[in-house]
Residue, then its C-alpha position, 0 to 999 in steps of 0.5 A: m510934451s507929455i512926461n512919457s514922451i520925454y523919456e522916448v526923446a531921451y532914448k532917441g538922443d535928441f540933446n536939444q529938446i531935452k536940454v530945453k525942457v530940463d533948463e525950463n524945469i530942472s526937476l526933470a533931471k531927477a524925475t522917474d517914469e513908471n519903471g523908476r527910470l530917469l532920463l539918464h537911464w534912457a539916454a544911457i541905453g540910447g548911447n548919447e554921451n553928450l546927453v548923459d553928461f548934461l543930465i549928470d551935470s543937471g543933477s541926475p545921480v550917476n548911480s541911480v537905479d530903476d525898478t530892476n535895480s539896474s543903473p545907467l552903467t548896467l543898461a549901457a553895458s548891456a546895450g553895447r554903448l562903449a562911449v557912454v560906459k566910458l563916460l559913466i565910469d569917468r563920472g563915478a559910476d559903480v562898476h561893482h553894482q548888481n541888479n536884482r538878479g545879481q548881475s553886474s555890468l561885466h556880466y552883461a558885457c561878457s554875455k553879449g560879447h561887448i569886448e571893449i566894454a568888458n575890458l573897460l570895466i575890468e580896467a576900472g576894477a570890475n571883479v572878474n569873479q563876481t557872482d550873480a543870484l545863481k552864482a554864475t560869473p561873467l565867465h559862465r555867461a561868456a562860455a555858455q554863449g560861446r563868446t570866444n573873444i571874451v573867454d580869451m580875455l578873461i582867462k588871461s586875468p590872473e585873478l580869474k577862478i576858472d572853475s568857479q561853480d554856479s548854483t547847479g555846481a556847473t563850471p564854465l566848462h560844464l556850460a561850454c560842453e552842454e551848449d556844444r561850444e567847442v572852441v570855448a571848451c578847448m580854450l578852457l581846458k587848455a587854460g587849466s579847467n578841471i574836466q573832472i569836477e562834477n555838478v550837483d547831478k554828479k555829471s562832469p563836463l565830459d558827461l554833457c558833451s556831444m560825442k564829437l566834442k567828447n572825442t576832441l576834448e579827450a584828445l587834448i587830455h591825452 
């Protein structure tokens, strides 16, 4: 088996094949591919929790990072691998870790609508107001994507800063309006988001709305 194909086997989750190889050569548990990824990264993306557990027991660092500074938890959260995310957290994964774009596991879970994973991360202490390289929070990501279930969960968090502004001065409400996410925009407004905040272009959320959404939001205000 070539060094490249063993990572593919880990991604596919063939526990027995990987176990035989690692038992023969324990150094494989810490060997990286051309992208700086361990077998653990690939097993996490593939979603095989038994293989993930075995690799950690074999010496793979749970918080190892690839060439994008992504940890196994980052990748598993992005891929929607709930069981692996739970296992990694239980094994000591850092829920605050950010990749080279400043994005945390919670950013990815919220952006992609993985509600159960987002809940797990928050219960494990993930910061709902953590900002990425563009100063966007998980709520910015969820609002822009129209993830109503995620937005509903986040606005119930007492720590949430609902009007956090990203590097363009946009609040989550700005993004919801700009992307015409009507349900999310209404949710944010009802939760207390300030519709008068202006971005760096001196635009309020209402300035970015379609006429239909503008009328809907103005009806809620009045």
